mmCIF file as gemmi writes it, N, C-alpha and C atoms, coordinates in Angstrom:
data_model
loop_
_atom_site.group_PDB
_atom_site.id
_atom_site.type_symbol
_atom_site.label_atom_id
_atom_site.label_alt_id
_atom_site.label_comp_id
_atom_site.label_asym_id
_atom_site.label_entity_id
_atom_site.label_seq_id
_atom_site.pdbx_PDB_ins_code
_atom_site.Cartn_x
_atom_site.Cartn_y
_atom_site.Cartn_z
_atom_site.occupancy
_atom_site.B_iso_or_equiv
_atom_site.pdbx_formal_charge
_atom_site.auth_seq_id
_atom_site.auth_asym_id
_atom_site.pdbx_PDB_model_num
ATOM 1 N N . MET Axp A 1 ? 96.116 78.923 58.27 1 0 ? 1 A 1
ATOM 2 C CA . MET Axp A 1 ? 97.512 78.571 58.178 1 0 ? 1 A 1
ATOM 3 C C . MET Axp A 1 ? 97.786 77.473 59.194 1 0 ? 1 A 1
ATOM 4 N N . ILE Axp A 2 ? 98.521 76.525 58.754 1 0 ? 2 A 1
ATOM 5 C CA . ILE Axp A 2 ? 98.837 75.388 59.611 1 0 ? 2 A 1
ATOM 6 C C . ILE Axp A 2 ? 100.344 75.207 59.614 1 0 ? 2 A 1
ATOM 7 N N . PRO Axp A 3 ? 101.039 75.087 60.698 1 0 ? 3 A 1
ATOM 8 C CA . PRO Axp A 3 ? 100.547 75.393 62.043 1 0 ? 3 A 1
ATOM 9 C C . PRO Axp A 3 ? 100.579 76.894 62.304 1 0 ? 3 A 1
ATOM 10 N N . ASN Axp A 4 ? 99.896 77.298 63.332 1 0 ? 4 A 1
ATOM 11 C CA . ASN Axp A 4 ? 99.915 78.703 63.745 1 0 ? 4 A 1
ATOM 12 C C . ASN Axp A 4 ? 99.802 78.724 65.261 1 0 ? 4 A 1
ATOM 13 N N . PRO Axp A 5 ? 100.841 79.018 66.01 1 0 ? 5 A 1
ATOM 14 C CA . PRO Axp A 5 ? 102.125 79.598 65.557 1 0 ? 5 A 1
ATOM 15 C C . PRO Axp A 5 ? 103.005 78.58 64.825 1 0 ? 5 A 1
ATOM 16 N N . ALA Axp A 6 ? 103.862 79.096 63.97 1 0 ? 6 A 1
ATOM 17 C CA . ALA Axp A 6 ? 104.757 78.276 63.159 1 0 ? 6 A 1
ATOM 18 C C . ALA Axp A 6 ? 106.206 78.492 63.583 1 0 ? 6 A 1
ATOM 19 N N . THR Axp A 7 ? 107.056 77.516 63.256 1 0 ? 7 A 1
ATOM 20 C CA . THR Axp A 7 ? 108.48 77.659 63.555 1 0 ? 7 A 1
ATOM 21 C C . THR Axp A 7 ? 109.302 77.817 62.278 1 0 ? 7 A 1
ATOM 22 N N . SER Axp A 8 ? 109.269 76.821 61.387 1 0 ? 8 A 1
ATOM 23 C CA . SER Axp A 8 ? 110.107 76.91 60.193 1 0 ? 8 A 1
ATOM 24 C C . SER Axp A 8 ? 109.319 76.932 58.894 1 0 ? 8 A 1
ATOM 25 N N . GLN Axp A 9 ? 108.083 76.434 58.902 1 0 ? 9 A 1
ATOM 26 C CA . GLN Axp A 9 ? 107.266 76.512 57.701 1 0 ? 9 A 1
ATOM 27 C C . GLN Axp A 9 ? 105.786 76.476 58.068 1 0 ? 9 A 1
ATOM 28 N N . ALA Axp A 10 ? 104.963 76.943 57.129 1 0 ? 10 A 1
ATOM 29 C CA . ALA Axp A 10 ? 103.518 76.954 57.329 1 0 ? 10 A 1
ATOM 30 C C . ALA Axp A 10 ? 102.845 76.694 55.987 1 0 ? 10 A 1
ATOM 31 N N . THR Axp A 11 ? 101.738 76.002 56.025 1 0 ? 11 A 1
ATOM 32 C CA . THR Axp A 11 ? 100.93 75.772 54.832 1 0 ? 11 A 1
ATOM 33 C C . THR Axp A 11 ? 99.771 76.753 54.85 1 0 ? 11 A 1
ATOM 34 N N . VAL Axp A 12 ? 99.616 77.475 53.744 1 0 ? 12 A 1
ATOM 35 C CA . VAL Axp A 12 ? 98.53 78.443 53.61 1 0 ? 12 A 1
ATOM 36 C C . VAL Axp A 12 ? 97.564 77.917 52.549 1 0 ? 12 A 1
ATOM 37 N N . ASN Axp A 13 ? 96.323 77.692 52.95 1 0 ? 13 A 1
ATOM 38 C CA . ASN Axp A 13 ? 95.269 77.299 52.008 1 0 ? 13 A 1
ATOM 39 C C . ASN Axp A 13 ? 94.606 78.563 51.49 1 0 ? 13 A 1
ATOM 40 N N . TYR Axp A 14 ? 94.24 78.56 50.201 1 0 ? 14 A 1
ATOM 41 C CA . TYR Axp A 14 ? 93.635 79.752 49.611 1 0 ? 14 A 1
ATOM 42 C C . TYR Axp A 14 ? 92.676 79.379 48.491 1 0 ? 14 A 1
ATOM 43 N N . ILE Axp A 15 ? 91.765 80.299 48.19 1 0 ? 15 A 1
ATOM 44 C CA . ILE Axp A 15 ? 90.842 80.166 47.069 1 0 ? 15 A 1
ATOM 45 C C . ILE Axp A 15 ? 90.925 81.466 46.278 1 0 ? 15 A 1
ATOM 46 N N . THR Axp A 16 ? 91.244 81.365 44.987 1 0 ? 16 A 1
ATOM 47 C CA . THR Axp A 16 ? 91.435 82.566 44.175 1 0 ? 16 A 1
ATOM 48 C C . THR Axp A 16 ? 90.174 83.004 43.425 1 0 ? 16 A 1
ATOM 49 N N . ASP Axp A 17 ? 89.103 82.219 43.486 1 0 ? 17 A 1
ATOM 50 C CA . ASP Axp A 17 ? 87.827 82.588 42.856 1 0 ? 17 A 1
ATOM 51 C C . ASP Axp A 17 ? 87.99 83.067 41.417 1 0 ? 17 A 1
ATOM 52 N N . GLU Axp A 18 ? 88.627 82.256 40.587 1 0 ? 18 A 1
ATOM 53 C CA . GLU Axp A 18 ? 88.782 82.528 39.153 1 0 ? 18 A 1
ATOM 54 C C . GLU Axp A 18 ? 89.583 83.786 38.828 1 0 ? 18 A 1
ATOM 55 N N . ALA Axp A 19 ? 90.465 84.186 39.737 1 0 ? 19 A 1
ATOM 56 C CA . ALA Axp A 19 ? 91.338 85.335 39.47 1 0 ? 19 A 1
ATOM 57 C C . ALA Axp A 19 ? 92.347 84.953 38.379 1 0 ? 19 A 1
ATOM 58 N N . THR Axp A 20 ? 92.835 85.953 37.664 1 0 ? 20 A 1
ATOM 59 C CA . THR Axp A 20 ? 93.85 85.696 36.64 1 0 ? 20 A 1
ATOM 60 C C . THR Axp A 20 ? 95.259 85.779 37.214 1 0 ? 20 A 1
ATOM 61 N N . SER Axp A 21 ? 95.412 86.469 38.371 1 0 ? 21 A 1
ATOM 62 C CA . SER Axp A 21 ? 96.707 86.524 39.044 1 0 ? 21 A 1
ATOM 63 C C . SER Axp A 21 ? 96.463 86.625 40.542 1 0 ? 21 A 1
ATOM 64 N N . ALA Axp A 22 ? 97.401 86.066 41.312 1 0 ? 22 A 1
ATOM 65 C CA . ALA Axp A 22 ? 97.255 86.107 42.767 1 0 ? 22 A 1
ATOM 66 C C . ALA Axp A 22 ? 98.62 85.97 43.426 1 0 ? 22 A 1
ATOM 67 N N . TYR Axp A 23 ? 98.751 86.577 44.602 1 0 ? 23 A 1
ATOM 68 C CA . TYR Axp A 23 ? 99.957 86.401 45.401 1 0 ? 23 A 1
ATOM 69 C C . TYR Axp A 23 ? 99.63 86.573 46.869 1 0 ? 23 A 1
ATOM 70 N N . LEU Axp A 24 ? 100.504 86.04 47.714 1 0 ? 24 A 1
ATOM 71 C CA . LEU Axp A 24 ? 100.411 86.242 49.151 1 0 ? 24 A 1
ATOM 72 C C . LEU Axp A 24 ? 101.394 87.317 49.532 1 0 ? 24 A 1
ATOM 73 N N . MET Axp A 25 ? 100.96 88.236 50.359 1 0 ? 25 A 1
ATOM 74 C CA . MET Axp A 25 ? 101.824 89.288 50.88 1 0 ? 25 A 1
ATOM 75 C C . MET Axp A 25 ? 101.973 89.019 52.382 1 0 ? 25 A 1
ATOM 76 N N . VAL Axp A 26 ? 103.206 88.759 52.824 1 0 ? 26 A 1
ATOM 77 C CA . VAL Axp A 26 ? 103.487 88.489 54.23 1 0 ? 26 A 1
ATOM 78 C C . VAL Axp A 26 ? 104.197 89.712 54.793 1 0 ? 26 A 1
ATOM 79 N N . VAL Axp A 27 ? 103.549 90.388 55.743 1 0 ? 27 A 1
ATOM 80 C CA . VAL Axp A 27 ? 104.054 91.656 56.266 1 0 ? 27 A 1
ATOM 81 C C . VAL Axp A 27 ? 104.305 91.53 57.767 1 0 ? 27 A 1
ATOM 82 N N . SER Axp A 28 ? 105.51 91.897 58.193 1 0 ? 28 A 1
ATOM 83 C CA . SER Axp A 28 ? 105.831 91.932 59.613 1 0 ? 28 A 1
ATOM 84 C C . SER Axp A 28 ? 105.078 93.082 60.264 1 0 ? 28 A 1
ATOM 85 N N . THR Axp A 29 ? 104.337 92.786 61.347 1 0 ? 29 A 1
ATOM 86 C CA . THR Axp A 29 ? 103.611 93.865 62.032 1 0 ? 29 A 1
ATOM 87 C C . THR Axp A 29 ? 104.565 94.753 62.812 1 0 ? 29 A 1
ATOM 88 N N . ALA Axp A 30 ? 105.776 94.269 63.103 1 0 ? 30 A 1
ATOM 89 C CA . ALA Axp A 30 ? 106.755 95.064 63.86 1 0 ? 30 A 1
ATOM 90 C C . ALA Axp A 30 ? 107.547 96.007 62.975 1 0 ? 30 A 1
ATOM 91 N N . THR Axp A 31 ? 107.992 95.523 61.803 1 0 ? 31 A 1
ATOM 92 C CA . THR Axp A 31 ? 108.889 96.315 60.959 1 0 ? 31 A 1
ATOM 93 C C . THR Axp A 31 ? 108.242 96.837 59.681 1 0 ? 31 A 1
ATOM 94 N N . GLY Axp A 32 ? 107.133 96.218 59.258 1 0 ? 32 A 1
ATOM 95 C CA . GLY Axp A 32 ? 106.503 96.601 57.999 1 0 ? 32 A 1
ATOM 96 C C . GLY Axp A 32 ? 107.157 95.993 56.783 1 0 ? 32 A 1
ATOM 97 N N . ILE Axp A 33 ? 108.235 95.228 56.984 1 0 ? 33 A 1
ATOM 98 C CA . ILE Axp A 33 ? 108.909 94.566 55.864 1 0 ? 33 A 1
ATOM 99 C C . ILE Axp A 33 ? 107.993 93.485 55.31 1 0 ? 33 A 1
ATOM 100 N N . SER Axp A 34 ? 107.878 93.422 53.981 1 0 ? 34 A 1
ATOM 101 C CA . SER Axp A 34 ? 106.984 92.443 53.376 1 0 ? 34 A 1
ATOM 102 C C . SER Axp A 34 ? 107.693 91.591 52.342 1 0 ? 34 A 1
ATOM 103 N N . ASN Axp A 35 ? 107.159 90.384 52.169 1 0 ? 35 A 1
ATOM 104 C CA . ASN Axp A 35 ? 107.605 89.455 51.139 1 0 ? 35 A 1
ATOM 105 C C . ASN Axp A 35 ? 106.376 88.994 50.377 1 0 ? 35 A 1
ATOM 106 N N . ASN Axp A 36 ? 106.508 88.881 49.056 1 0 ? 36 A 1
ATOM 107 C CA . ASN Axp A 36 ? 105.401 88.429 48.222 1 0 ? 36 A 1
ATOM 108 C C . ASN Axp A 36 ? 105.701 87.053 47.65 1 0 ? 36 A 1
ATOM 109 N N . TYR Axp A 37 ? 104.669 86.235 47.569 1 0 ? 37 A 1
ATOM 110 C CA . TYR Axp A 37 ? 104.779 84.883 47.019 1 0 ? 37 A 1
ATOM 111 C C . TYR Axp A 37 ? 103.731 84.737 45.922 1 0 ? 37 A 1
ATOM 112 N N . ILE Axp A 38 ? 104.191 84.597 44.676 1 0 ? 38 A 1
ATOM 113 C CA . ILE Axp A 38 ? 103.293 84.419 43.537 1 0 ? 38 A 1
ATOM 114 C C . ILE Axp A 38 ? 102.599 83.072 43.679 1 0 ? 38 A 1
ATOM 115 N N . LEU Axp A 39 ? 101.289 83.054 43.46 1 0 ? 39 A 1
ATOM 116 C CA . LEU Axp A 39 ? 100.501 81.845 43.617 1 0 ? 39 A 1
ATOM 117 C C . LEU Axp A 39 ? 100.064 81.273 42.273 1 0 ? 39 A 1
ATOM 118 N N . ASP Axp A 40 ? 99.908 79.973 42.232 1 0 ? 40 A 1
ATOM 119 C CA . ASP Axp A 40 ? 99.288 79.286 41.106 1 0 ? 40 A 1
ATOM 120 C C . ASP Axp A 40 ? 97.782 79.41 41.316 1 0 ? 40 A 1
ATOM 121 N N . VAL Axp A 41 ? 97.078 80.119 40.427 1 0 ? 41 A 1
ATOM 122 C CA . VAL Axp A 41 ? 95.649 80.349 40.619 1 0 ? 41 A 1
ATOM 123 C C . VAL Axp A 41 ? 94.836 79.064 40.496 1 0 ? 41 A 1
ATOM 124 N N . ASN Axp A 42 ? 95.439 77.995 39.97 1 0 ? 42 A 1
ATOM 125 C CA . ASN Axp A 42 ? 94.747 76.72 39.856 1 0 ? 42 A 1
ATOM 126 C C . ASN Axp A 42 ? 94.996 75.81 41.053 1 0 ? 42 A 1
ATOM 127 N N . ALA Axp A 43 ? 95.874 76.222 41.966 1 0 ? 43 A 1
ATOM 128 C CA . ALA Axp A 43 ? 96.17 75.435 43.17 1 0 ? 43 A 1
ATOM 129 C C . ALA Axp A 43 ? 95.341 75.981 44.331 1 0 ? 43 A 1
ATOM 130 N N . THR Axp A 44 ? 95.436 75.293 45.484 1 0 ? 44 A 1
ATOM 131 C CA . THR Axp A 44 ? 94.661 75.737 46.647 1 0 ? 44 A 1
ATOM 132 C C . THR Axp A 44 ? 95.505 75.862 47.907 1 0 ? 44 A 1
ATOM 133 N N . ALA Axp A 45 ? 96.821 75.637 47.793 1 0 ? 45 A 1
ATOM 134 C CA . ALA Axp A 45 ? 97.681 75.746 48.978 1 0 ? 45 A 1
ATOM 135 C C . ALA Axp A 45 ? 99.11 76.037 48.556 1 0 ? 45 A 1
ATOM 136 N N . ILE Axp A 46 ? 99.866 76.649 49.477 1 0 ? 46 A 1
ATOM 137 C CA . ILE Axp A 46 ? 101.292 76.892 49.27 1 0 ? 46 A 1
ATOM 138 C C . ILE Axp A 46 ? 101.996 76.676 50.601 1 0 ? 46 A 1
ATOM 139 N N . ASN Axp A 47 ? 103.2 76.121 50.541 1 0 ? 47 A 1
ATOM 140 C CA . ASN Axp A 47 ? 104.028 75.962 51.737 1 0 ? 47 A 1
ATOM 141 C C . ASN Axp A 47 ? 105.018 77.12 51.788 1 0 ? 47 A 1
ATOM 142 N N . LEU Axp A 48 ? 105.023 77.84 52.894 1 0 ? 48 A 1
ATOM 143 C CA . LEU Axp A 48 ? 105.94 78.965 53.067 1 0 ? 48 A 1
ATOM 144 C C . LEU Axp A 48 ? 107.105 78.55 53.95 1 0 ? 48 A 1
ATOM 145 N N . ASN Axp A 49 ? 108.317 78.84 53.5 1 0 ? 49 A 1
ATOM 146 C CA . ASN Axp A 49 ? 109.509 78.606 54.295 1 0 ? 49 A 1
ATOM 147 C C . ASN Axp A 49 ? 109.721 79.83 55.173 1 0 ? 49 A 1
ATOM 148 N N . LEU Axp A 50 ? 109.575 79.647 56.475 1 0 ? 50 A 1
ATOM 149 C CA . LEU Axp A 50 ? 109.686 80.759 57.417 1 0 ? 50 A 1
ATOM 150 C C . LEU Axp A 50 ? 111.007 80.759 58.181 1 0 ? 50 A 1
ATOM 151 N N . SER Axp A 51 ? 111.947 79.929 57.774 1 0 ? 51 A 1
ATOM 152 C CA . SER Axp A 51 ? 113.186 79.762 58.535 1 0 ? 51 A 1
ATOM 153 C C . SER Axp A 51 ? 114.012 81.045 58.623 1 0 ? 51 A 1
ATOM 154 N N . THR Axp A 52 ? 113.877 81.957 57.663 1 0 ? 52 A 1
ATOM 155 C CA . THR Axp A 52 ? 114.647 83.198 57.71 1 0 ? 52 A 1
ATOM 156 C C . THR Axp A 52 ? 113.882 84.343 58.371 1 0 ? 52 A 1
ATOM 157 N N . TYR Axp A 53 ? 112.653 84.098 58.742 1 0 ? 53 A 1
ATOM 158 C CA . TYR Axp A 53 ? 111.835 85.125 59.388 1 0 ? 53 A 1
ATOM 159 C C . TYR Axp A 53 ? 112.182 85.22 60.875 1 0 ? 53 A 1
ATOM 160 N N . THR Axp A 54 ? 112.162 86.428 61.414 1 0 ? 54 A 1
ATOM 161 C CA . THR Axp A 54 ? 112.381 86.606 62.848 1 0 ? 54 A 1
ATOM 162 C C . THR Axp A 54 ? 111.079 86.294 63.59 1 0 ? 54 A 1
ATOM 163 N N . SER Axp A 55 ? 111.211 85.973 64.868 1 0 ? 55 A 1
ATOM 164 C CA . SER Axp A 55 ? 110.027 85.687 65.681 1 0 ? 55 A 1
ATOM 165 C C . SER Axp A 55 ? 109.152 86.928 65.776 1 0 ? 55 A 1
ATOM 166 N N . GLY Axp A 56 ? 107.845 86.718 65.746 1 0 ? 56 A 1
ATOM 167 C CA . GLY Axp A 56 ? 106.925 87.833 65.861 1 0 ? 56 A 1
ATOM 168 C C . GLY Axp A 56 ? 105.634 87.566 65.131 1 0 ? 56 A 1
ATOM 169 N N . LEU Axp A 57 ? 104.831 88.614 65.007 1 0 ? 57 A 1
ATOM 170 C CA . LEU Axp A 57 ? 103.546 88.519 64.328 1 0 ? 57 A 1
ATOM 171 C C . LEU Axp A 57 ? 103.651 89.032 62.903 1 0 ? 57 A 1
ATOM 172 N N . TYR Axp A 58 ? 102.937 88.353 62.012 1 0 ? 58 A 1
ATOM 173 C CA . TYR Axp A 58 ? 102.9 88.713 60.597 1 0 ? 58 A 1
ATOM 174 C C . TYR Axp A 58 ? 101.46 88.734 60.119 1 0 ? 58 A 1
ATOM 175 N N . SER Axp A 59 ? 101.174 89.614 59.2 1 0 ? 59 A 1
ATOM 176 C CA . SER Axp A 59 ? 99.885 89.651 58.535 1 0 ? 59 A 1
ATOM 177 C C . SER Axp A 59 ? 100.077 89.018 57.165 1 0 ? 59 A 1
ATOM 178 N N . VAL Axp A 60 ? 99.23 88.055 56.832 1 0 ? 60 A 1
ATOM 179 C CA . VAL Axp A 60 ? 99.317 87.365 55.549 1 0 ? 60 A 1
ATOM 180 C C . VAL Axp A 60 ? 98.067 87.722 54.752 1 0 ? 60 A 1
ATOM 181 N N . ALA Axp A 61 ? 98.253 88.421 53.634 1 0 ? 61 A 1
ATOM 182 C CA . ALA Axp A 61 ? 97.127 88.88 52.818 1 0 ? 61 A 1
ATOM 183 C C . ALA Axp A 61 ? 97.122 88.152 51.478 1 0 ? 61 A 1
ATOM 184 N N . LEU Axp A 62 ? 95.93 87.732 51.062 1 0 ? 62 A 1
ATOM 185 C CA . LEU Axp A 62 ? 95.738 87.143 49.745 1 0 ? 62 A 1
ATOM 186 C C . LEU Axp A 62 ? 95.302 88.257 48.805 1 0 ? 62 A 1
ATOM 187 N N . VAL Axp A 63 ? 96.092 88.464 47.745 1 0 ? 63 A 1
ATOM 188 C CA . VAL Axp A 63 ? 95.812 89.514 46.768 1 0 ? 63 A 1
ATOM 189 C C . VAL Axp A 63 ? 95.462 88.849 45.442 1 0 ? 63 A 1
ATOM 190 N N . CYS Axp A 64 ? 94.238 89.074 44.97 1 0 ? 64 A 1
ATOM 191 C CA . CYS Axp A 64 ? 93.781 88.522 43.693 1 0 ? 64 A 1
ATOM 192 C C . CYS Axp A 64 ? 93.468 89.66 42.73 1 0 ? 64 A 1
ATOM 193 N N . ASP Axp A 65 ? 94.067 89.617 41.562 1 0 ? 65 A 1
ATOM 194 C CA . ASP Axp A 65 ? 93.874 90.655 40.543 1 0 ? 65 A 1
ATOM 195 C C . ASP Axp A 65 ? 94.054 92.056 41.113 1 0 ? 65 A 1
ATOM 196 N N . GLY Axp A 66 ? 95.067 92.203 42 1 0 ? 66 A 1
ATOM 197 C CA . GLY Axp A 66 ? 95.427 93.509 42.529 1 0 ? 66 A 1
ATOM 198 C C . GLY Axp A 66 ? 94.645 93.974 43.739 1 0 ? 66 A 1
ATOM 199 N N . GLU Axp A 67 ? 93.699 93.166 44.253 1 0 ? 67 A 1
ATOM 200 C CA . GLU Axp A 67 ? 92.906 93.567 45.403 1 0 ? 67 A 1
ATOM 201 C C . GLU Axp A 67 ? 93.066 92.572 46.547 1 0 ? 67 A 1
ATOM 202 N N . ILE Axp A 68 ? 93.21 93.077 47.768 1 0 ? 68 A 1
ATOM 203 C CA . ILE Axp A 68 ? 93.274 92.201 48.939 1 0 ? 68 A 1
ATOM 204 C C . ILE Axp A 68 ? 91.883 91.618 49.158 1 0 ? 68 A 1
ATOM 205 N N . VAL Axp A 69 ? 91.797 90.276 49.138 1 0 ? 69 A 1
ATOM 206 C CA . VAL Axp A 69 ? 90.494 89.622 49.293 1 0 ? 69 A 1
ATOM 207 C C . VAL Axp A 69 ? 90.367 88.892 50.63 1 0 ? 69 A 1
ATOM 208 N N . ASP Axp A 70 ? 91.486 88.666 51.307 1 0 ? 70 A 1
ATOM 209 C CA . ASP Axp A 70 ? 91.439 88.003 52.613 1 0 ? 70 A 1
ATOM 210 C C . ASP Axp A 70 ? 92.769 88.245 53.311 1 0 ? 70 A 1
ATOM 211 N N . SER Axp A 71 ? 92.746 88.194 54.646 1 0 ? 71 A 1
ATOM 212 C CA . SER Axp A 71 ? 93.993 88.291 55.398 1 0 ? 71 A 1
ATOM 213 C C . SER Axp A 71 ? 93.835 87.565 56.713 1 0 ? 71 A 1
ATOM 214 N N . LYS Axp A 72 ? 94.959 87.053 57.217 1 0 ? 72 A 1
ATOM 215 C CA . LYS Axp A 72 ? 95.012 86.34 58.49 1 0 ? 72 A 1
ATOM 216 C C . LYS Axp A 72 ? 96.296 86.74 59.187 1 0 ? 72 A 1
ATOM 217 N N . ASN Axp A 73 ? 96.347 86.502 60.498 1 0 ? 73 A 1
ATOM 218 C CA . ASN Axp A 73 ? 97.564 86.741 61.266 1 0 ? 73 A 1
ATOM 219 C C . ASN Axp A 73 ? 98.316 85.433 61.441 1 0 ? 73 A 1
ATOM 220 N N . LEU Axp A 74 ? 99.64 85.531 61.445 1 0 ? 74 A 1
ATOM 221 C CA . LEU Axp A 74 ? 100.514 84.379 61.643 1 0 ? 74 A 1
ATOM 222 C C . LEU Axp A 74 ? 101.542 84.727 62.697 1 0 ? 74 A 1
ATOM 223 N N . ALA Axp A 75 ? 101.697 83.842 63.671 1 0 ? 75 A 1
ATOM 224 C CA . ALA Axp A 75 ? 102.727 84.018 64.698 1 0 ? 75 A 1
ATOM 225 C C . ALA Axp A 75 ? 103.903 83.116 64.351 1 0 ? 75 A 1
ATOM 226 N N . LYS Axp A 76 ? 105.095 83.701 64.299 1 0 ? 76 A 1
ATOM 227 C CA . LYS Axp A 76 ? 106.343 82.967 64.036 1 0 ? 76 A 1
ATOM 228 C C . LYS Axp A 76 ? 107.09 82.851 65.337 1 0 ? 76 A 1
ATOM 229 N N . GLN Axp A 77 ? 107.376 81.605 65.751 1 0 ? 77 A 1
ATOM 230 C CA . GLN Axp A 77 ? 108.099 81.38 67.008 1 0 ? 77 A 1
ATOM 231 C C . GLN Axp A 77 ? 109.596 81.411 66.765 1 0 ? 77 A 1
């Protein structure tokens, strides 16, 4: 994720490995509240608007065909 830590937006690069469906799950490590972002399986990046997110740590998981295939941590300033 670029940048990390982020302030108002972040670019997430991803590879779906021929999945038929994919989404990003962004989960606050403090509250457990999550937001999902449907992905274009033919693309390789998405820009996330983080302006409404509170400062803190988030776990960002890539879910392809219903299974978590990768995850990273994101710090929101």
